[in-house]
C-alpha positions in Angstrom: -132.0 -54.7 -12.5 -134.7 -56.8 -11.3 -135.7 -57.5 -7.8 -134.4 -61.2 -8.2 -131.3 -59.7 -9.7 -130.7 -57.1 -6.5 -131.5 -59.7 -4.3 -128.5 -61.8 -5.5 -126.1 -58.9 -5.7 -126.8 -58.5 -2.0 -126.2 -61.9 -1.1 -123.2 -61.8 -3.0 -121.9 -58.6 -1.2 -122.7 -60.2 2.1 -121.1 -63.3 1.6 -117.6 -61.5 0.1 -117.6 -58.6 2.6 -118.7 -60.6 5.9 -121.6 -58.1 6.5 -124.5 -59.0 8.8 -128.1 -57.6 7.6 -130.8 -56.9 10.1 -134.5 -56.4 9.1 -137.1 -55.2 11.5 -140.6 -57.1 10.8 -142.4 -54.0 9.4 -139.8 -54.0 6.3 -140.9 -55.0 2.5 -140.9 -58.6 1.8 -138.1 -58.2 -0.4 -135.9 -57.0 2.2 -136.9 -59.8 4.8 -136.0 -62.3 2.1 -132.1 -61.3 1.8 -131.8 -60.6 5.5 -129.7 -62.7 8.0 -132.1 -62.1 11.2 -135.8 -60.8 11.1 -138.3 -59.8 14.2 -138.5 -57.2 16.4 -135.8 -54.6 17.2 -134.0 -55.6 20.5 -134.2 -59.3 19.1 -132.1 -58.1 16.3 -129.8 -56.2 18.3 -129.0 -59.4 20.4 -128.9 -61.1 17.2 -126.2 -58.9 15.8 -124.1 -59.2 19.2 -123.9 -62.8 18.8 -123.1 -62.9 15.4 -119.3 -62.9 14.3 -119.3 -60.5 11.7 -118.2 -57.0 12.5 -120.6 -55.1 10.4 -124.2 -54.7 10.8 -126.8 -52.9 8.5 -130.4 -52.4 10.5 -133.0 -52.3 8.1 -135.4 -50.3 10.4 -135.5 -46.9 11.8 -132.8 -45.0 14.0 -133.5 -46.0 17.4 -132.8 -49.7 16.5 -129.7 -49.0 14.8 -128.5 -46.9 17.8 -129.6 -49.9 20.2 -127.5 -52.4 17.8 -124.6 -50.1 18.6 -125.1 -50.1 22.5 -125.5 -54.0 22.6 -122.4 -54.0 20.0 -119.9 -51.0 20.4 -117.1 -53.2 18.9 -118.8 -53.5 15.7 -119.3 -51.0 12.7 -123.1 -50.0 12.6 -125.2 -48.8 9.8 -128.6 -47.8 9.5 -129.7 -48.2 5.6 -131.6 -45.5 5.0 -130.7 -42.4 7.0 -133.6 -40.6 6.8 -136.1 -43.6 8.7 -137.1 -42.4 12.2 -139.3 -42.7 14.5 -141.8 -40.2 15.6 -142.3 -42.2 19.3 -138.6 -41.7 19.9 -138.2 -38.3 18.3 -141.1 -37.3 20.3 -139.4 -37.5 23.8 -136.4 -35.2 24.2 -134.0 -35.5 26.8 -135.1 -32.3 28.1 -138.5 -33.2 28.4 -137.5 -36.5 30.5 -135.7 -34.4 33.1 -138.7 -32.5 33.6 -140.8 -35.4 34.0 -138.6 -36.7 36.1 -138.7 -33.6 38.5 -142.3 -34.1 38.6 -142.5 -37.4 39.7 -139.0 -37.7 42.2 -138.2 -40.9 43.5 -140.0 -43.0 40.7 -137.6 -45.0 38.6 -138.0 -44.3 34.7 -138.7 -47.0 32.6 -138.4 -46.6 29.3 -139.7 -48.3 26.4 -136.7 -49.7 23.7 -138.1 -46.7 21.2 -136.3 -44.3 22.5 -133.2 -42.3 21.7 -129.8 -43.2 23.7 -130.3 -39.5 25.2 -133.2 -41.0 26.7 -132.2 -44.5 27.9 -129.0 -42.5 29.4 -131.6 -41.0 31.6 -133.6 -43.9 32.4 -133.4 -46.8 35.2 -134.6 -49.9 33.3 -135.2 -50.4 29.4 -138.5 -52.6 28.4 -139.7 -54.3 25.2 -143.6 -54.0 24.3 -143.2 -58.2 25.4 -141.3 -57.6 28.4 -142.7 -54.7 30.0 -145.2 -56.5 32.4 -142.9 -58.9 33.6 -139.9 -56.4 33.9 -141.9 -53.9 35.6 -143.6 -56.9 37.9 -140.2 -57.9 39.0 -139.1 -54.0 40.2 -139.2 -53.5 43.9 -140.7 -49.8 43.7 -144.4 -49.5 43.6 -144.4 -46.3 41.7 -142.8 -45.8 38.1 -142.4 -43.3 35.6 -143.2 -45.0 32.1 -142.1 -43.3 28.9 -142.6 -42.4 26.3 -145.6 -44.5 25.0 -148.9 -43.5 27.5 -151.0 -46.6 25.4 -148.3 -49.5 26.7 -148.0 -47.6 29.9 -151.7 -47.5 30.0 -151.8 -51.8 29.1 -149.1 -52.2 31.8 -151.2 -50.2 34.3 -153.9 -52.5 33.5 -151.9 -55.4 33.9 -149.9 -54.8 37.2 -152.9 -52.6 39.5 -150.7 -53.3 42.3 -148.4 -50.5 40.8 -148.7 -46.7 40.6 -147.8 -46.1 36.5 -147.3 -42.5 35.8 -147.6 -41.5 32.1 -146.5 -38.4 29.8 -148.2 -38.0 26.5 -146.3 -39.7 23.9 -146.5 -43.0 21.7 -146.7 -44.3 18.2 -149.1 -42.3 16.0 -149.6 -45.0 13.9 -151.2 -47.3 16.3 -152.5 -44.7 18.6 -154.7 -43.5 15.3 -156.7 -46.8 15.2 -160.1 -46.6 17.5 -163.1 -48.3 19.0 -164.9 -47.7 15.8 -162.1 -49.2 13.8 -162.6 -52.4 15.9 -166.3 -52.5 15.5 -166.2 -52.1 11.4 -163.4 -55.0 11.3 -165.5 -57.1 13.3 -168.6 -56.8 11.4 -166.7 -57.5 8.4 -165.1 -60.3 9.9 -167.2 -61.8 12.3 -165.2 -65.2 12.7 -161.6 -63.7 13.0 -160.0 -63.4 15.9 -158.4 -59.4 17.0 -154.8 -59.6 17.6 -153.6 -56.2 18.4 -150.1 -54.3 19.5 -150.1 -52.6 23.0 -149.3 -49.6 21.8 -153.0 -49.2 20.4 -155.2 -47.3 22.8 -157.1 -48.7 25.7 -160.5 -49.1 23.9 -158.4 -51.2 21.1 -156.7 -53.3 23.3 -159.2 -54.5 25.7 -161.6 -55.6 22.8 -159.0 -57.7 21.6 -158.7 -61.3 21.8 -154.9 -61.5 22.1 -152.3 -58.3 23.0 -148.9 -59.0 22.3 -145.9 -57.5 20.5 -145.3 -58.0 16.5 -143.6 -61.2 17.1 -146.1 -62.5 20.0 -148.9 -61.4 17.3 -147.2 -63.5 14.5 -146.4 -65.9 16.5 -150.3 -66.4 18.0 -151.4 -66.6 14.5 -149.0 -69.2 13.2 -149.6 -71.7 15.8 -153.3 -71.0 16.2 -156.0 -73.2 14.8 -158.2 -70.6 13.9 -158.2 -69.8 10.3 -159.3 -65.9 10.3 -157.5 -63.1 11.8 -157.6 -59.4 12.1 -154.3 -57.8 12.4 -153.9 -54.5 14.7 -150.5 -53.5 14.0 -148.7 -52.5 10.9 -150.2 -53.7 7.8 -147.0 -55.6 6.7 -147.5 -58.3 9.7 -150.7 -59.4 7.8 -148.9 -59.6 4.5 -146.0 -61.8 6.0 -148.5 -64.0 7.8 -150.2 -64.4 4.3 -147.0 -65.9 2.9 -146.3 -68.2 6.2 -149.8 -69.2 6.4 -151.1 -69.6 3.1 -154.3 -71.8 4.3 -155.3 -68.7 6.8 -156.6 -65.6 6.0 -155.5 -62.2 7.5 -156.9 -58.8 7.6 -155.5 -55.4 8.4 -157.5 -53.9 11.0 -157.6 -50.5 9.4 -155.5 -49.4 6.2 -154.2 -46.4 8.9 -152.0 -49.2 10.3 -149.1 -48.0 8.0 -145.6 -46.8 9.2 -144.1 -44.3 6.4 -140.6 -44.3 8.5 -140.6 -48.3 8.4 -141.6 -48.1 4.3 -138.9 -45.5 3.5 -136.5 -48.3 3.5 -136.1 -50.1 -0.3 -134.0 -52.9 -1.2 -132.0 -50.2 -3.2 -131.0 -48.5 -0.2 -129.9 -51.9 1.2 -127.7 -52.5 -1.9 -126.3 -49.0 -1.7 -125.8 -49.4 2.1 -123.8 -52.5 1.5 -121.5 -51.0 -1.1 -120.7 -48.0 1.5 -120.1 -50.9 4.2 -117.5 -52.5 1.8 -115.9 -49.3 1.4 -117.4 -48.0 -1.8 -117.4 -44.5 -2.4 -120.7 -44.5 -4.1 -122.6 -46.2 -1.2 -125.4 -45.0 1.0 -126.8 -45.4 4.3 -125.2 -43.9 7.4 -122.7 -45.1 10.0 -124.0 -45.0 13.5 -121.9 -43.2 16.1 -122.3 -42.7 19.9 -120.3 -40.9 22.0 -118.5 -43.4 24.4 -119.5 -42.0 28.0 -123.2 -41.5 26.3 -122.8 -45.2 25.4 -122.4 -46.3 28.5 -124.8 -44.6 30.2 -127.5 -45.5 27.8 -126.4 -49.4 27.9 -127.0 -49.4 31.7 -131.1 -49.7 31.5 -130.6 -52.3 29.2 -128.4 -54.2 31.4 -130.9 -53.4 34.1 -133.8 -55.3 31.8 -131.6 -58.1 31.3 -131.0 -58.5 35.2 -134.6 -58.1 36.0 -135.5 -60.8 33.3 -133.6 -63.1 34.8 -134.8 -62.3 38.5 -138.5 -62.7 37.1 -137.2 -66.2 35.6 -136.0 -67.3 39.3 -138.8 -66.6 40.7 -141.0 -68.2 38.6 
């Protein structure tokens, strides 16, 4: 089958079976085109919870599918490619977090959304890259333990000097590989372009940027800006997607190192085979996500606290 034929078959199965397809922004273009919802991981989880369909398929990585299940425990949730993991999430075990909590007693644990359900269950508050500063500002405590991304944590600490932010070694190896030298090279190659970067990058990179924000934040900034050239400091697919969204503008990846191999694992055919499995077919693919009920309850608490503090922050404005 051609790509267009597979896409049409996927749309047909979705319509017939009532299945919701979620695709993270780092997914390939041909997958985004057939998804019901696209964007950052938490946004996708909220969209799935609000959708009436009882089955959701995540085209992304495992922690994202887990978060969909946490917010929609009554739904059947699939991960389109069972091997798609996240080195950041996998790099922080529950035992390692317990040890860190002993080192910083009394400091509430703030976990990035890019964590496993087991880590969320041991955390007090969950944050996204776009909400981290606002949520932690709204917390009454002056000291926190931020896990697992030390670069996002450093960005939070820079933004909130009134807080003491304890960090552990961990994060996204893709974003962390970008250096100040990469920024200098990109600036030389594209001297008129604005630099937009993700806060998972190291401090030397974020401090040199014209804008720091989540994947969706970077995308929206570039679309709305009246500038015509941008250096994109997050996964290379975002520069590609922006080229389609804004054909009158130019987008340059900050470096070719910004390629997430786990995100690239999921193919259009993976989604097709997962849809077959979700429809009850014996020759399907993907993996159904299951979380033990008590773990689900414990892991959901830190997300609920994020929602509560987010509303509190709005009230205080």
